[in-house]
N, C-alpha and C positions, 0 to 999 in steps of 0.2 A: 503495500502499499503507500509507505514511504516513498518508494524508487517511482512509482507510478503516480503521485504526483506532484515530486519534484521534475521528471521530464513531463510530463502533462504543461506545465507550468510553464517553461522555458520552452517549450515548444508554440505554445500561446503566443510567448511575447515575442519571438520571430515573428510569427506571422502578425503582431499587430504593428512589430519595430518596422517590418518591410513595407508595408503603408508608409507607415510616420518618418522613413528616412527619406522615399520620395517627397512628401511633405517636406522635410526639413532642408534639402538643398532645391528646392525652388526658392524659395527668400533670399536663401544664402546667393544665388546666380543672380537674381534679383538687386542684389542689393549692390552688386557691381555697375549697374547701368543706374539705379535709384540713386547710389553718390554722386554720380553725374549731373544730373535733374534736378536734385535739391541740395542744400544748405546746411549748414549746422543750427541756425535757429528754425528750419523747415523742420528738423529732427527734436531740436528742442521741443515746440508747439507740440510733434508729436509725442512727445513723450510723457508731457504735463496732460494730452488727454488721454494719453492710455492710463496715465496715473490715475488721472477722477475717473473714468469709466470702471477700471480695474480693481478699485477700492469698493465703489457702490455694486460695480455686477457680480461682485463674489459674495454677495446677500441676493440676489436677485429672487432666490426661490426661498429663502430665509435658511439656507442650509439644506433643505428638506430631500433636496438631490441626493445627499448623502446617504438616506433611507432607503430610498426603492431596492437599496441589492440585501437588504436585512429580511425582511420576513419573508418564512418560509412561504406562506400563499400569495398566488402571481394577482389575486384580485387586489389583494393592500397593496400589492407593488403599482398597479393600474391607479389604483386613488391617489397613490401617492406621487405618481407623476404628473395627474392633472392636478395636483394641490402645488402642484412646483411652479407649474405653467399659470393658476391662478396668481399666485405671488407675483408672478414677474413680470406679468401685465401692470399687476397695483402699484410693485416698485418701479416701472415705466414710468407710470402715469405722474405718480406721487414725484419723482423727480424731474417728470414735466414741467409739473406746476412751481417747482421748487427753480429752473432756468428761467421760466417767465418775470416769477418773481424778482429775482436777481434783474434780468434785463430792464424791469420798471422800472427797481428803485436804488439798485448797484452798481450800474452796469461802468459808470464814471469812476467808482473807487475803487475796483478790481484789478484796475490797469492791466487789464489780459489784451495784449495785439490786435488778436482777433477774434471777438466776439462770439460771431456768428457760429464757430464748432461745436458752443455750448447746447446751441440747438438739436444735435444728434447724438447727445448725450443718452438722452432716450429710451433711442432706439438702440442706442445697441446696449443699451442695459437689459433689455425685453431681450433681443438675441443672445446675449450672453447666457440670460438665465433658459433659457428653451433651449439650447445648444447643451450645456449643463447641465439640462435633465432629460435630457434622450441620451446624451455620450453613459448616463449611470444605467440607463433602460435598456440600452445595448450592452451593458455590459455584465447585469443581470441574465441576461439572455444569453451571454457568452457569444453575438452576433460581433466578434470582436473584427472581421470584414469590414463591417460598416461601421464601425470606431475607426480603422481607418480610412476607409474612404470619405469622411467626413473631416478628418486632417487633412487629407489632399483638396478636397473641392474647398475649404477655407484658402489654405497657404497658397494655391493655383488665384483664385479668383480675388484675392487682398493684393497679391503680389504684380497679376495683372491691370489689375484696375489702378495699382498705384502709377504702375508706370504708363498706361493711355492718359492717366490726368495731369503727370506730369510734363508729358509731350505736350498735352493740348494748349500746357500753361495754366492748368487751372490753378487758384490760390487753396492750399490745402487740400494740395491733391493725397498726403501719404494720410493723411486722416480719410479723406470723402473714402481712397480706396480699400481703407481698412471695415470702413462701416457696410458700402455694400460689399464685399466679402462677406461680412460677418451675417448679411442680411440674406446671400445667397444660401449661406451653410443655414441657416435658421429653416428654410422652406426646404432642403437637401434631406434635415434631420425630422422633418413633418414626412416627407414622400416615402424617405423608408421604413419609416412607421406603420404607415397606411399599409406598405405592403404585405403584409402580416395580421393588423388590429383595425381596429373603428376607432375613431373620436366622436362618437354619440355623446350627445350629454346625458342620456337616462344610463350611461354604462358606470358613472361615474356620482353618485348616489351623495348628497351633501353630509348626511348625518355619518356618514362612514369614514367620508373624509376628516370630520371636522374630531372623529373616536380616534383617528392616526395624530391628529396632528399636536392633539393632549397627551397621548401615547408617547410620541418620539416629540415633545416640545423641551427636552434637554437641546436638540438641536438648535432651534429656536433660537432658547434664550441663552445660551452659552457658546457654539459652534458659532451663529450666528455674528456674536462680536466679536470671537476668536478671530473668525475666518476675515474679519475686517480688519482686524487689527494686524494682522498676519500680511494678507495686502497691503496696508496702510507702510506696514516697515519694508516691501520688497519694492512694491512699484511705487510707492511714495518715494524712495529714494530719490529720484530723480532731481522732485517737489523740493527736495533739504538742501540740493547741491544747487536747483538753481537759488533757490533765497538767499545761502548762505555764502555762497559763491558767484556764479553766474551762470546766464540762460543755455549759452556758447558751449561752457564746460557739461550741462546739464546734456544737452545734444550727443557730444564728445562722448562722453558715459553711455548715452543710451547706447549710441548707436554698436558699440562693441558687446556689453551686457546686450542686448537683443540679439545680435549676431552669434554671439557664444553662446549664450543659455538659450535660444529657440530650438536646437537640436536637443541639447543636453535635456530638458525640460522635456522633450517628445517623449526620449530614453525613457526618463525616469517616470514622468506619467504612466506611457506603457507599460513601465516595470508595475507600479504598483496597481495599476487596474486589474493587469490579469492577477496578481500574487491576492488581491483584495477579493477577485469574484473567489479564486481557491482559500483563503483564508477563511471566510465568512462560512465555507461548507466544513471547513477543520472545527474550529469552534464548534460548529453548530452539533458535530459528530464529535467531541471533548477529547480531538486527538491533538493534545497541545506537541509533544514532540516532534509532530512529524508538523506543524509550524516553526518551532524551533531550527526544523531541519530547514526548512523554506528560505526562512530569514536571511539564513547563514550561506546559505547559496546564493542567495539573488542580490545580495547585498556585497558576495564578493564578485558577484559576476559584474554588477554594476561598474564597480571601482575598476576593475580592468579594463573595461572600454573606456572610461572615462578619464581616468588619469593619464594617457597617453598623448590625448588630445590637449588637453589643459597644462601639459608639459610643454607641450612642442609652441605652444601660443604663448606662453610666458616667457618663454625665451627669445623667440622671431617673430612677436606678434606686429611690434612697428614695422619692420622688413615687410613682412607679408602682409599686410592693411596699406602698407605702401603701394607695394606690387599691383593690390587687384582693385583697388579702390578709389587708388591716389593719393597723392603726397598729404593732401591735407588730412586725413584719414589715418595717418601714420599715428595720432594722440592715440587713436583710442584703440588702438594696436597696443601699443606703450602702456597702457595702463591696465591690461588682462592681468600682468604678473602680481597687481597689488589687491585683486579681489577675486580669481578664478579661482584659487583653491578654495574660497569658501561651497561653490560649485561641488566641490568632491562632498563635503557633507552635506549640501542639499539632497544629493540624490538617496543617501540614506535617510533622510528626515522624510522624503515623499512615499517611503517603504512605511514608517513607523508611523506616518500620522492613517495610515488606512487601520494601524492596529486601535489608534485612537479613537474613529469610528464605532471599529466593529468592538472593544471595549466597554466604549461608553465613559472615554477619560474625559467627555467634555470641558468639565472644571478646570482641570488640569491644564490644557490646553491653552484656556484663556488664561489664566495663570501665565504659563512661558510668552503667549506672543504679547501680550502686555509690558511684558519685560524685555521681550526681543526691540519694540517698537520706541521704549522708555530710551535705554541703551543708547539704540542710534540718534535720537534727539538731543540727548545731552553731549554724545562726542560730537556731532554738528557745532552745536550749541559753543562747546568747550573750546574744538582744537579750531575751528574756524578762525578766532583771533591772534594765534600765534603757526598756525600752523600751514603748507603747503596741500594742495585738497590731495594728490596721491599718497599722502601718508595719512591723511584723514580718515582717506579711503582704507588703509590698511588697517587702518587701528580699526576702522567700522567692520572689516571684513573679519578680522579676528576674533572679534566679542560675535558674532552671528556664530559664527564657526564652533565656538566655546556652547553658545546655546545650542547649536543641533547634535554636540557630540553631550549634550547634557540631557536632553529629553528620549534621545536614544537610548542610552543607559539606563534612566527611569524606564519605559513604558516594557526593555526587556527583562527590567526585575520586575514588574507584573507580571508576565509569564515566567519568572524563575527560568532565564535561558542562564 
């Protein structure tokens, strides 16, 4: 049983990673063109947009998407899916009201160079919630081909429209292309779901959804604010850089971080999703020893894949970026040595985060993410006055890595690994 579970997981990781591997190559190739169509300031605007939508979008479903894979009954999972879609629309509508309010009363005080992109925030939030909900549904159904296909669709459409809008010369093409890509992906999610299922409202009784919402309320009470804090600590980092240093440096960091984090995140997310699908079954069957073996196997495999990439880019990032994207982006490659190593710890955290959901450790995760965000804010507030940006980034990356190391040990102790 033990060897079967491990081999099955690795096979599914390979299946999902093959699709995500295609998806990760597309934005990397597109970046060669995009780097010549857009400026550092354009990427700075994109980094702010991604930060805002990423922070809010991560709680679009109030984190109930994490519960879709947990119930034993398929009907409960369908009701949770419907609950996620309703939450996404509600949060999107609320964000639209907030954007209109800001536009009417605070537009001049926000000091945003181009406020118009704020009107795209609600659309992006709704699309993010839809994608996250269906992605977890397909993971529950072990439809990894659909999951891989969605990643390719999102990557391809986003890159294509960013290039097209850049060639046309439309202001905010990076942001516009991103939103169009997510809209197309959302429709693709619905289309893939409807191939085997129906979305009739009568199939999702309100009382059942309400009962499930109460049963998994710890995800909305603790996991939602926890995810908000975690997202703020990761995608909100460019905001700290822009505020304490400059928008240009935020763009330089965002370009490098996005380029290296995208393929690594796709691999780590694919690994975590397949791992979570098998881990739920092992926990239900009370096969903790098999689960321990899976954790060790997957973490060793992930480290072996990511370490050579991070090492090469840390040593030769400046030369590689200058050659591929032009001399103006050499500084981005040079920054990797100051934050690349945190990605090694981050890929372990993506696996551990799956266990946090399964073991219902949401309260501890909330404390962890609050500490992570608080630490980053203190570092930038304190270091920006007397340290160069790259050394502030190095200190921040070290502290984040220590957080990831600590939570890895804590969750494993809960399993008595």
